[in-house]
C-alpha positions, 0 to 999 in steps of 0.5 A: 500500500501507498505510504506517505513520507514527510521529509525535512525542508531542503533549504538547510541542506542546500546552504550546507552544500553550497558552504561545503563547495565554497570551503573546498575551493578556499582550502584548495586555493589557500591551504599550506599543506598540499596533501591535506588541502587536496584531501580536505577539498575532496571530502568537502566536495563529496559532502556537497555532492551527497547533499545535492543528491538528497535534494528534490523539488516537487511541484504542485500536484506531483509526487515522488516515489522513493525506493531504497535498493529496490525496496519501496520506502514511501511517497512524498506528496508535499511541494517545494524544496525537500531533502531525503536520504541521498541513497534513495532512488526517486521517481516522479509521478504526476497527480494531475488530471489527464484526458484520454480520448479513445479511438472510434471503436467498431463493435456490435451492440446488444441487438447485433447492429454494428455501431461506432462508439468513442468516449472521453475519460478524465483520470488521475493517479490516486495510489502511486505505489500501484501505479509504480509497481503493480503495472508495467506502464500505467498510461498504456494500461489505462488506454487498453482497459478503457477501450475494453470497458467501452466495448463491454458497454456497447455490447451490453445495451442496444443502440436504441429501443426500436428493435427491443421495445422492452429495453429500459436503457439504451446507448442513445437515450441512457444519458447519465445512467450509461455514463455512471455505468461506464465510470463504475466499470472503468474504476473497477478495471483500472483500480489495480493500477492505482488510477481513479476515473473522475469522469467519462462521457460518450463522445461519439455514437453512430451506426456503422457506415454500412448500415447507417443509410438503412437505419436512417430510413427506418428512423424516418419511417418510424417518425412518419408513422408516429406523426400519422398516428397523432394526426389520425387521433386528432382528426377523429376527435375533430370529426367527433366534435363536428358531428356532436355540434351539428346534432346538438344545435340541430343545424342539419339532420343527417342520416347514416349514409350522409354521416359516413360521407361527411366523416370520409370527407373530413378525414381526407381533408384533415389527414391528407398531406396536401390541401384539399381541393373542394367541389362546391355543391350548388344543388341539393344536399342529395345531388 
């Protein structure tokens, strides 16, 4: 598990390192005994180099993973100039948010229709120990697992509910539910690498080119049928109101044949795609 390490400030070590270098130069330049000044100068330079090696600068939202001869000893998440054991090996890891836009994947949905799908994923390193030691390359790991999660999401639901009328959630209309499922599955997949998924959104969703034309025609036909259904329902209601008003106000008395003819004419006028061209009757009602 990740262990947070709190090192000491590095400013004192920096001053000591600079002082050691100055002292080494002064001793070598002004010393009387050649052997002693060379030996002392080398020791001071080694001490300065040792102190410099222990210094580490950490920027905001960065961390440093420390190992000691292959053993993990902790992670530093503080910012600024810090000093650690110079024998520690140091590796920097970013804690900032990263954007990953997947490629457009071609996959069959739940109904077997080929579709294209892509997503934008926002992620960050949450556990530096897992990111450093549990996987080989956490960037590549996130990319591959994200594509696997998107593929699994696509095959789990239908593109729309035109073929599966019982479907409660579809990729096209699922909205926040589909997004929440994608985030949950992504977190399960990349959790082993110490990665946290902050957000995931479907950025591209469409039928594959080979069936896009046919699916568009089907959608248009469904829209036309739905519109016609509304028109017929409205026309029936208007005819019913017209007959009821004529009968109630006793404007004209119609037998069953004339009622049927009137209903037929009104339905043609109300449901036709084009405006009706009436023929005026200048004779009696029965001509």
